[in-house]
C-alpha positions as CSV (number, residue, x, y, z in Angstrom):
1,X,-24.4,-81.6,-8.7
2,X,-27.8,-79.7,-8.7
3,X,-29.4,-80.0,-12.1
4,X,-32.9,-79.0,-13.4
5,X,-34.6,-82.1,-14.9
6,X,-38.0,-80.5,-15.9
7,X,-37.6,-77.0,-17.1
8,X,-40.5,-74.5,-17.7
9,X,-41.8,-74.3,-21.2
10,X,-43.0,-71.3,-23.2
11,X,-46.7,-71.0,-22.6
12,X,-49.8,-69.0,-23.6
13,X,-52.7,-68.3,-21.3
14,X,-55.9,-66.3,-21.6
15,X,-56.7,-63.5,-19.3
16,X,-58.6,-64.9,-16.2
17,X,-57.4,-68.5,-16.7
18,X,-54.8,-70.4,-14.7
19,X,-51.4,-71.7,-15.8
20,X,-48.6,-73.8,-14.1
21,X,-45.0,-73.5,-15.1
22,X,-43.1,-76.7,-14.3
23,X,-39.7,-76.8,-12.6
24,X,-38.0,-79.9,-11.1
25,X,-34.4,-80.7,-10.2
26,X,-32.1,-83.6,-9.1
27,X,-29.7,-82.8,-6.2
28,X,-27.6,-84.3,-3.4
29,X,-30.2,-85.7,-1.0
30,X,-27.9,-84.8,1.9
31,X,-28.6,-81.1,1.1
32,X,-31.7,-78.9,1.2
33,X,-33.0,-77.5,-2.0
34,X,-34.8,-74.2,-2.7
35,X,-36.7,-73.1,-5.8
36,X,-36.5,-69.4,-6.6
37,X,-38.8,-67.9,-9.2
38,X,-38.3,-64.5,-10.9
39,X,-40.2,-62.6,-13.6
40,X,-38.2,-60.4,-15.8
41,X,-35.4,-60.9,-13.4
42,X,-37.4,-59.6,-10.4
43,X,-37.7,-62.2,-7.6
44,X,-41.3,-63.1,-6.9
45,X,-42.7,-62.4,-3.4
46,X,-45.1,-65.2,-2.7
47,X,-46.5,-63.4,0.3
48,X,-48.0,-60.7,-1.9
49,X,-51.4,-62.2,-2.6
50,X,-52.4,-59.6,-5.1
51,X,-49.8,-61.0,-7.5
52,X,-51.8,-64.3,-7.8
53,X,-48.6,-66.4,-7.5
54,X,-48.5,-69.7,-5.6
55,X,-45.8,-72.4,-5.1
56,X,-46.7,-76.0,-6.1
57,X,-44.4,-78.4,-4.2
58,X,-46.3,-81.7,-4.2
59,X,-43.2,-83.9,-4.0
60,X,-39.4,-83.8,-3.3
61,X,-37.4,-82.0,-5.9
62,X,-40.4,-80.2,-7.5
63,X,-41.0,-76.4,-7.3
64,X,-43.7,-75.6,-9.9
65,X,-45.2,-72.1,-10.1
66,X,-49.0,-71.6,-10.4
67,X,-50.4,-68.3,-11.7
68,X,-54.1,-67.9,-10.8
69,X,-56.4,-65.5,-12.6
70,X,-53.8,-64.5,-15.1
71,X,-53.7,-60.9,-16.2
72,X,-51.9,-59.0,-18.9
73,X,-49.2,-57.8,-16.5
74,X,-48.3,-61.4,-15.8
75,X,-46.7,-61.6,-19.3
76,X,-42.9,-61.9,-19.4
77,X,-39.9,-64.2,-18.9
78,X,-40.0,-66.5,-15.9
79,X,-36.8,-67.9,-14.5
80,X,-36.6,-70.9,-12.2
81,X,-33.5,-71.4,-10.0
82,X,-32.9,-74.6,-8.2
83,X,-30.4,-73.8,-5.4
84,X,-28.6,-75.6,-2.6
85,X,-25.9,-74.3,-0.3
86,X,-23.3,-75.8,-2.7
87,X,-24.5,-75.0,-6.2
88,X,-27.5,-74.0,-8.4
89,X,-29.0,-74.5,-11.8
90,X,-31.3,-72.1,-13.8
91,X,-33.9,-72.4,-16.6
92,X,-36.4,-69.9,-18.0
93,X,-39.5,-69.7,-20.3
94,X,-41.6,-67.0,-21.8
95,X,-45.3,-66.6,-20.9
96,X,-47.7,-64.9,-23.3
97,X,-51.0,-63.6,-22.0
98,X,-53.8,-63.1,-24.5
99,X,-57.1,-61.3,-24.0
100,X,-59.5,-58.6,-24.9
101,X,-58.0,-55.3,-26.0
102,X,-57.2,-52.4,-23.7
103,X,-59.1,-49.1,-23.9
104,X,-58.3,-46.9,-26.9
105,X,-56.6,-43.6,-26.3
106,X,-58.4,-40.4,-25.5
107,X,-61.0,-39.4,-28.1
108,X,-60.4,-36.1,-29.8
109,X,-63.1,-34.1,-31.7
110,X,-61.6,-32.8,-34.9
111,X,-64.7,-31.2,-36.6
112,X,-68.4,-30.6,-35.7
113,X,-71.5,-30.4,-38.0
114,X,-75.2,-30.2,-37.4
115,X,-75.8,-34.0,-37.6
116,X,-72.3,-35.4,-37.6
117,X,-68.9,-35.2,-35.7
118,X,-65.4,-36.3,-36.8
119,X,-63.5,-38.2,-34.1
120,X,-59.8,-39.2,-33.7
121,X,-58.4,-41.8,-31.3
122,X,-55.2,-43.7,-30.5
123,X,-54.9,-47.4,-31.1
124,X,-55.8,-49.7,-28.2
125,X,-53.4,-52.3,-26.8
126,X,-53.9,-55.5,-28.8
127,X,-52.9,-57.9,-26.0
128,X,-51.4,-60.4,-28.4
129,X,-54.5,-60.6,-30.6
130,X,-55.1,-58.2,-33.5
131,X,-58.0,-55.7,-33.1
132,X,-60.9,-56.6,-35.4
133,X,-63.0,-53.5,-35.2
134,X,-64.0,-50.5,-33.1
135,X,-67.4,-49.5,-31.8
136,X,-68.3,-45.8,-31.1
137,X,-70.9,-45.1,-28.5
138,X,-72.8,-41.8,-27.8
139,X,-74.7,-40.3,-24.9
140,X,-76.7,-37.1,-25.3
141,X,-78.1,-34.5,-22.9
142,X,-81.5,-36.2,-22.5
143,X,-80.0,-39.6,-21.5
144,X,-82.0,-41.0,-18.6
145,X,-79.1,-42.6,-16.8
146,X,-75.4,-41.9,-16.4
147,X,-74.6,-45.2,-18.2
148,X,-77.2,-44.8,-21.0
149,X,-74.7,-45.2,-23.8
150,X,-75.9,-46.2,-27.3
151,X,-74.0,-47.6,-30.3
152,X,-73.6,-44.8,-32.8
153,X,-74.0,-44.7,-36.6
154,X,-70.7,-44.1,-38.3
155,X,-69.1,-43.4,-41.7
156,X,-67.7,-45.8,-42.7
157,X,-70.2,-48.3,-41.2
158,X,-67.4,-50.8,-40.1
159,X,-64.5,-49.3,-38.2
160,X,-61.6,-51.8,-38.8
161,X,-58.9,-52.3,-36.3
162,X,-56.4,-50.3,-38.4
163,X,-58.5,-47.2,-38.4
164,X,-58.0,-44.2,-36.1
165,X,-60.5,-41.7,-37.5
166,X,-64.3,-41.8,-38.3
167,X,-67.4,-39.7,-38.6
168,X,-70.4,-40.2,-36.2
169,X,-73.6,-39.6,-38.1
170,X,-77.4,-39.3,-37.5
171,X,-77.0,-37.0,-34.6
172,X,-79.6,-34.5,-33.4
173,X,-78.7,-30.9,-34.3
174,X,-78.1,-28.5,-31.4
175,X,-77.6,-31.3,-28.9
176,X,-75.0,-31.9,-26.2
177,X,-73.1,-35.1,-26.8
178,X,-70.3,-37.2,-25.3
179,X,-68.5,-40.1,-27.1
180,X,-66.5,-43.1,-26.2
181,X,-64.9,-46.0,-28.2
182,X,-64.5,-49.7,-27.6
183,X,-62.0,-52.1,-29.3
184,X,-62.8,-55.8,-30.1
185,X,-60.6,-58.8,-31.0
186,X,-61.2,-62.5,-31.2
187,X,-61.4,-62.7,-27.4
188,X,-64.1,-60.1,-27.0
189,X,-64.6,-56.4,-26.4
190,X,-62.3,-54.5,-24.0
191,X,-63.0,-51.6,-21.7
192,X,-64.4,-48.3,-23.1
193,X,-62.1,-45.3,-23.5
194,X,-62.4,-42.3,-21.2
195,X,-65.5,-40.3,-22.4
196,X,-64.8,-37.4,-24.6
197,X,-65.4,-33.7,-23.7
198,X,-69.0,-32.6,-24.0
199,X,-69.7,-30.9,-27.3
200,X,-72.9,-29.4,-28.9
201,X,-73.8,-30.0,-32.6
202,X,-74.7,-27.0,-34.8
203,X,-78.3,-25.9,-35.0
204,X,-80.6,-26.6,-38.0
205,X,-84.2,-26.0,-39.0
206,X,-86.7,-28.5,-37.3
207,X,-87.9,-31.5,-39.3
208,X,-90.6,-32.8,-36.9
209,X,-94.1,-31.4,-36.8
210,X,-96.6,-31.4,-33.9
211,X,-99.1,-34.3,-33.8
212,X,-102.7,-34.9,-32.8
213,X,-103.9,-31.5,-33.7
214,X,-107.5,-30.9,-32.4
215,X,-109.7,-28.0,-31.4
216,X,-113.1,-26.7,-30.8
217,X,-115.0,-23.4,-30.9
218,X,-115.3,-21.7,-27.6
219,X,-117.4,-18.9,-26.2
220,X,-116.8,-15.2,-26.8
221,X,-115.4,-15.6,-30.3
222,X,-112.6,-18.0,-29.4
223,X,-111.2,-21.1,-31.1
224,X,-109.2,-23.4,-28.9
225,X,-106.5,-25.5,-30.7
226,X,-104.5,-28.2,-29.0
227,X,-101.7,-30.5,-30.1
228,X,-98.9,-32.7,-28.8
229,X,-95.7,-30.7,-28.7
230,X,-92.4,-31.7,-30.3
231,X,-90.0,-33.5,-28.0
232,X,-87.1,-31.3,-26.8
233,X,-84.5,-33.3,-28.7
234,X,-86.2,-32.3,-31.9
235,X,-85.9,-28.5,-31.2
236,X,-82.8,-28.4,-33.3
237,X,-82.0,-24.8,-32.4
238,X,-82.7,-21.7,-30.3
239,X,-86.1,-19.9,-29.9
240,X,-88.1,-23.0,-30.8
241,X,-91.9,-22.5,-31.0
242,X,-95.1,-23.2,-32.8
243,X,-96.6,-20.9,-35.4
244,X,-99.9,-19.2,-34.5
245,X,-102.3,-16.6,-35.9
246,X,-104.9,-14.3,-34.4
247,X,-108.2,-14.6,-36.4
248,X,-110.1,-11.4,-37.3
249,X,-113.8,-10.7,-37.2
250,X,-114.1,-11.7,-40.8
251,X,-112.5,-15.1,-40.1
252,X,-115.4,-15.9,-37.7
253,X,-118.0,-15.5,-40.3
254,X,-117.1,-18.9,-41.6
255,X,-118.2,-22.1,-39.9
256,X,-115.3,-24.3,-40.8
257,X,-111.5,-23.8,-40.1
258,X,-108.7,-26.0,-41.5
259,X,-105.9,-25.9,-39.0
260,X,-102.3,-27.1,-39.4
261,X,-99.3,-26.4,-37.2
262,X,-95.6,-26.2,-37.8
263,X,-92.6,-25.6,-35.6
264,X,-89.7,-23.2,-36.1
265,X,-86.4,-22.0,-34.6
266,X,-83.8,-19.3,-35.5
267,X,-82.7,-21.4,-38.5
268,X,-86.1,-21.6,-40.1
269,X,-89.5,-23.4,-40.2
270,X,-90.3,-27.1,-40.0
271,X,-92.9,-29.1,-41.9
272,X,-96.7,-28.6,-41.3
273,X,-98.7,-31.1,-39.3
274,X,-101.7,-32.9,-40.8
275,X,-104.7,-30.7,-41.4
276,X,-107.5,-30.8,-38.9
277,X,-111.0,-29.4,-39.6
278,X,-112.4,-27.3,-36.7
279,X,-115.9,-25.9,-36.6
280,X,-116.8,-22.7,-35.0
281,X,-120.3,-22.3,-33.6
282,X,-121.8,-18.8,-34.0
283,X,-124.9,-19.9,-32.1
284,X,-126.0,-22.5,-29.6
285,X,-127.9,-25.5,-30.9
286,X,-131.5,-24.6,-31.8
287,X,-133.1,-28.0,-31.8
288,X,-133.6,-30.3,-28.7
289,X,-133.0,-34.0,-28.6
290,X,-136.2,-36.0,-29.1
291,X,-137.7,-39.3,-27.9
292,X,-135.7,-39.4,-24.7
293,X,-136.3,-42.8,-23.0
294,X,-134.8,-44.3,-19.8
295,X,-134.9,-47.8,-18.4
296,X,-133.8,-48.8,-14.9
297,X,-131.0,-51.5,-14.7
298,X,-130.9,-51.9,-11.0
299,X,-131.8,-50.0,-7.9
300,X,-128.9,-47.5,-8.4
301,X,-128.4,-47.5,-12.2
302,X,-130.3,-46.8,-15.4
303,X,-129.8,-46.5,-19.1
304,X,-131.0,-43.5,-21.1
305,X,-131.0,-42.9,-24.9
306,X,-132.4,-40.3,-27.4
307,X,-132.7,-39.4,-31.0
308,X,-129.7,-37.1,-31.9
309,X,-130.0,-33.6,-33.2
310,X,-129.2,-33.4,-37.0
311,X,-125.7,-32.0,-37.4
312,X,-123.6,-31.4,-40.6
313,X,-121.4,-28.7,-39.2
314,X,-121.7,-26.5,-42.2
315,X,-124.0,-23.9,-43.8
316,X,-127.1,-23.0,-41.8
317,X,-127.3,-26.4,-40.1
318,X,-126.4,-26.3,-36.4
319,X,-123.0,-27.6,-35.1
320,X,-123.2,-30.1,-32.2
321,X,-120.2,-31.0,-30.0
322,X,-122.0,-33.2,-27.5
323,X,-124.9,-33.8,-25.1
324,X,-125.5,-32.9,-21.5
325,X,-127.6,-35.5,-19.6
326,X,-129.0,-34.1,-16.3
327,X,-131.0,-36.2,-13.8
328,X,-132.5,-35.6,-10.3
329,X,-135.2,-36.8,-8.0
330,X,-138.5,-35.1,-9.0
331,X,-139.8,-34.3,-5.5
332,X,-136.7,-34.5,-3.3
333,X,-133.8,-32.8,-5.1
334,X,-133.4,-29.2,-6.4
335,X,-132.8,-29.1,-10.1
336,X,-129.7,-26.8,-9.9
337,X,-127.9,-29.5,-7.9
338,X,-128.7,-32.3,-10.4
339,X,-126.1,-34.8,-11.5
340,X,-124.7,-34.1,-15.0
341,X,-123.0,-36.3,-17.6
342,X,-121.4,-35.1,-20.8
343,X,-121.1,-37.3,-23.8
344,X,-119.6,-36.7,-27.3
345,X,-121.9,-35.7,-30.2
346,X,-121.4,-39.2,-31.8
347,X,-123.1,-40.9,-28.8
348,X,-126.8,-41.0,-28.2
349,X,-127.0,-43.0,-25.0
350,X,-125.3,-43.3,-21.6
351,X,-125.5,-45.0,-18.2
352,X,-126.7,-43.2,-15.1
353,X,-125.0,-44.2,-11.9
354,X,-125.2,-43.5,-8.1
355,X,-129.0,-43.2,-8.1
356,X,-131.1,-43.8,-5.0
357,X,-133.3,-46.9,-4.9
358,X,-137.1,-46.8,-5.2
359,X,-137.0,-43.1,-6.4
360,X,-138.8,-41.0,-9.0
361,X,-136.3,-39.4,-11.3
362,X,-136.5,-36.7,-14.0
363,X,-134.1,-36.9,-16.9
364,X,-133.2,-34.0,-19.3
365,X,-131.0,-34.1,-22.4
366,X,-129.6,-31.0,-24.2
367,X,-127.2,-30.6,-27.1
368,X,-124.3,-28.2,-26.7
369,X,-121.4,-26.6,-28.6
370,X,-118.7,-24.0,-27.8
371,X,-121.4,-21.3,-27.8
372,X,-123.4,-23.0,-25.0
373,X,-126.3,-25.3,-24.3
374,X,-129.3,-25.7,-26.6
375,X,-132.9,-26.1,-25.5
376,X,-133.8,-29.1,-23.4
377,X,-135.8,-32.0,-24.7
378,X,-139.0,-33.1,-23.1
379,X,-138.3,-34.5,-19.6
380,X,-138.3,-38.2,-19.2
381,X,-139.6,-39.7,-15.9
382,X,-138.4,-43.0,-14.5
383,X,-138.6,-45.0,-11.3
384,X,-135.5,-46.8,-10.0
385,X,-136.1,-50.4,-8.7
386,X,-136.4,-51.3,-5.1
387,X,-133.2,-52.4,-3.3
388,X,-132.2,-56.0,-2.6
389,X,-132.7,-57.2,1.0
390,X,-130.0,-56.6,3.6
391,X,-129.8,-60.2,4.8
392,X,-128.3,-63.1,2.7
393,X,-130.1,-66.5,2.6
394,X,-129.3,-69.0,5.3
395,X,-127.3,-72.0,4.1
396,X,-126.7,-75.7,5.1
397,X,-124.5,-78.5,3.7
398,X,-124.3,-82.3,3.8
399,X,-121.5,-84.6,2.5
400,X,-122.5,-88.0,1.2
401,X,-121.4,-91.0,3.2
402,X,-119.0,-92.0,0.3
403,X,-117.4,-88.6,0.6
404,X,-117.7,-87.9,-3.2
405,X,-120.5,-85.3,-3.2
406,X,-121.2,-82.1,-1.4
407,X,-124.9,-81.2,-1.1
408,X,-125.8,-77.6,-0.3
409,X,-129.2,-76.0,0.2
410,X,-130.4,-72.7,1.5
411,X,-133.6,-70.9,2.5
412,X,-135.9,-69.8,-0.3
413,X,-136.1,-66.0,-0.5
414,X,-139.5,-64.9,0.3
415,X,-140.8,-61.9,-1.6
416,X,-141.8,-59.0,0.6
417,X,-145.3,-58.2,-0.6
418,X,-145.2,-54.9,1.3
419,X,-142.8,-53.7,-1.4
420,X,-139.8,-52.8,0.7
421,X,-137.4,-54.9,-1.4
422,X,-137.3,-55.8,-5.1
423,X,-138.5,-59.0,-6.6
424,X,-136.2,-62.1,-6.4
425,X,-135.2,-63.6,-9.8
426,X,-132.6,-66.4,-9.2
427,X,-129.6,-67.4,-7.2
428,X,-125.9,-67.0,-8.0
429,X,-123.6,-69.6,-6.6
430,X,-119.8,-69.3,-6.7
431,X,-117.3,-72.1,-5.9
432,X,-113.7,-71.1,-5.6
433,X,-110.4,-72.0,-3.9
434,X,-109.6,-70.2,-0.7
435,X,-107.4,-67.2,-1.4
436,X,-108.5,-66.8,-5.0
437,X,-110.7,-63.9,-6.3
438,X,-112.4,-65.7,-9.1
439,X,-114.1,-69.1,-9.3
440,X,-116.9,-71.0,-11.1
441,X,-120.3,-69.3,-11.0
442,X,-123.6,-71.2,-11.3
443,X,-127.0,-69.7,-12.0
444,X,-130.0,-71.6,-10.6
445,X,-133.7,-71.0,-9.8
446,X,-133.6,-73.9,-7.2
447,X,-132.6,-73.5,-3.6
448,X,-130.1,-76.4,-3.6
449,X,-127.1,-77.7,-5.6
450,X,-124.7,-80.6,-5.4
451,X,-120.9,-80.5,-6.2
452,X,-118.1,-83.0,-6.5
453,X,-116.4,-83.0,-3.1
454,X,-112.9,-81.4,-3.5
455,X,-110.1,-83.9,-2.9
456,X,-107.4,-81.5,-1.6
457,X,-107.2,-78.0,-0.4
458,X,-109.6,-75.5,1.1
459,X,-112.5,-74.0,-0.8
460,X,-115.2,-71.4,-0.3
461,X,-118.9,-71.6,-1.5
462,X,-120.9,-68.4,-1.7
463,X,-124.6,-67.9,-2.4
464,X,-126.4,-64.7,-3.1
465,X,-129.8,-63.8,-4.5
466,X,-130.3,-61.8,-7.7
467,X,-133.1,-59.3,-7.6
468,X,-134.6,-56.8,-9.9
469,X,-132.7,-54.2,-8.0
470,X,-129.4,-56.0,-8.3
471,X,-127.3,-58.5,-6.4
472,X,-128.1,-59.2,-2.7
473,X,-125.6,-59.8,0.1
474,X,-123.4,-62.9,0.1
475,X,-123.5,-65.9,2.4
476,X,-120.3,-67.9,2.5
477,X,-119.2,-71.2,4.0
478,X,-115.7,-72.9,4.1
479,X,-115.1,-76.4,2.8
480,X,-112.1,-78.6,3.7
481,X,-110.7,-81.2,1.3
482,X,-111.4,-84.9,2.0
483,X,-108.0,-85.4,3.5
484,X,-108.9,-83.0,6.3
485,X,-112.6,-82.6,6.7
486,X,-113.8,-86.1,5.9
487,X,-112.0,-87.7,8.7
488,X,-114.1,-85.6,11.0
489,X,-117.3,-86.2,9.0
490,X,-117.0,-90.0,8.6
491,X,-115.4,-91.3,11.7
492,X,-118.8,-91.5,13.5
493,X,-120.6,-93.7,10.9
494,X,-117.6,-96.1,11.0
495,X,-117.7,-96.3,14.8
496,X,-121.4,-97.0,14.7
497,X,-120.9,-99.8,12.1
498,X,-118.1,-101.3,14.2
499,X,-120.2,-101.3,17.3
500,X,-123.1,-103.0,15.4
501,X,-120.8,-105.9,14.4
502,X,-119.5,-106.3,17.9
503,X,-123.0,-106.5,19.4
504,X,-124.1,-109.1,16.8
505,X,-121.0,-111.2,17.6
506,X,-121.8,-111.0,21.3
507,X,-125.4,-112.1,20.7
């Protein structure tokens, strides 16, 4: 008779894992045997790959069932039937599948406040493991991405698995929100619920003030005030704006204004910002900067400095916002087209750029405020330096016969006594690996240097002259490592040495 000898046993498997249900039988060897598997009394179709079922028949009389990538829907009672044309035998076992919880039921919004919302939900499927806690997530109108969900603050703080109601707190007033909820058990967190309907919290007075308040006195009886506005999510209600006032003629009789700004909406006013002192100039500065002095740095740059105008910003003393530095070539440029640089009132020096070499410049410095420019200081005259030469020095190299040292020398720069180029000061030598921007820089007054010969890789060696008028053009040579270049450099001496020994032997 056909009889099952190894029946399937009750089993437990985690979602995503694999499980094998055993089934073996003894039978009349003159007959053929077939194993039929069913789940919850429905015969399994092994041709349906999506079901993840597979027969395991590794020897005669064995018909095990393998379930690959077990899912929650694989849970149930599995029946194994060993059948011949004469008779059959049946055995069964229960399979339990455990895993993360399913998504909770649809979220419902029970009540809405200005900074809170009360939510209700249905319990998630436990999947044979009790739910430990829930997590509520929010997404507001200004979220950057569709999936930009953030864990929300709740009351109570911990939402235990038995709960189905909670308040979401610390929300922005007058903001559009969506919510979703996730269940967690000992196997992890499940899928999130379907997002709730979009709701808007109630409005409230603003609580954030503008920042970085600044300002200055302008022309024609104006005061310009600037600030960093409040971000949109802090509007908290309709008709959001910033308070302002229109000064009267009497207001402009004072020299000092204390300015602070607050925001408001239909629900009320927010807090004031920090106070900022702004000075209003009734008149342009009356005193010029003194002791203006300039020094050339190169053929195209110079540094200029001066003694600042006394400024207290109050009383009868003049109010200074900054300085205008104007420079132009004395005989070649019209003054209206001069270059201009503006610096703050706390600075009494600046750098002049984009000048022409070997030129005679005039420099003028004036103080200014919102009412206009003050009188100019005495003009400073300055000559830019002559330019560097247009040609780099010629360069040669020699590698020692041992291959350990690289000797480099170049032509000395001869000064042009006719005065067409600036005076040479020293040489700048850079040694760097090919493809790199930076390398080691050497300063020398000689016209030669020696370096350790690089062992591997390609290098570049650059030489340029430094002149009173700035850096001159660069001359560059390429250097191969010993493993490449030295074979070419040292094969000839070895051949000569070998020929010498051969000739001595023949003699």
